C-alpha positions in Angstrom: 68.3 33.1 -96.5 66.0 30.1 -96.9 65.2 30.0 -93.2 64.5 33.7 -93.2 62.1 33.4 -96.1 60.4 30.5 -94.4 60.0 32.5 -91.2 58.5 35.5 -93.1 56.0 33.2 -94.9 54.9 31.5 -91.7 54.6 34.9 -90.0 52.4 36.2 -92.8 50.3 33.1 -92.7 49.7 33.5 -89.0 48.8 37.2 -89.4 46.3 36.4 -92.2 44.7 33.6 -90.1 44.3 36.0 -87.2 42.7 38.7 -89.4 40.3 36.2 -90.8 39.3 34.9 -87.3 38.9 38.5 -86.0 36.7 39.5 -89.0 34.4 36.4 -88.4 34.1 37.3 -84.7 33.2 40.9 -85.4 30.7 39.8 -88.0 29.0 37.7 -85.4 28.7 40.6 -83.0 27.3 42.8 -85.8 24.6 40.3 -86.5 23.8 40.1 -82.8 23.5 43.9 -82.5 21.2 43.9 -85.5 19.0 41.5 -83.7 19.0 43.7 -80.7 17.9 46.7 -82.9 15.1 44.5 -84.3 13.9 43.4 -80.9 14.0 47.0 -79.6 12.0 48.3 -82.6 9.3 45.6 -81.9 9.1 46.9 -78.3 10.6 43.6 -76.9 12.7 45.4 -74.5 13.2 42.5 -72.0 14.5 40.3 -74.8 16.8 43.0 -76.2 18.3 43.7 -72.8 18.8 40.0 -72.2 20.6 39.7 -75.5 22.8 42.7 -74.8 23.8 41.2 -71.5 24.8 37.9 -73.2 26.8 39.9 -75.8 28.6 41.7 -73.1 29.5 38.5 -71.3 30.8 36.9 -74.5 32.8 40.0 -75.4 34.4 40.0 -72.0 35.4 36.3 -72.5 36.8 37.2 -75.9 38.6 40.3 -74.5 36.9 42.4 -77.1 37.0 45.8 -75.5 35.2 47.6 -78.4 32.2 45.3 -78.2 32.1 45.6 -74.4 32.0 49.4 -74.7 29.3 49.2 -77.5 27.1 46.9 -75.4 27.2 49.2 -72.5 26.3 52.2 -74.6 
């Protein structure tokens, strides 16, 4: 019983850590897309496109399919 309880607590700790890390990563992407919107509204299209390409490359490295799709759209 003691080892089962310990396993459950460790498992929940790992899940909580992964959720926190994922939330921080997605927040970073959200900030970057906000910067893209800002650059585009200022007619700095070259800089916006360059930032989108960098976001796409980073998302592929992170295996973040949602961000890859969003950066293509």
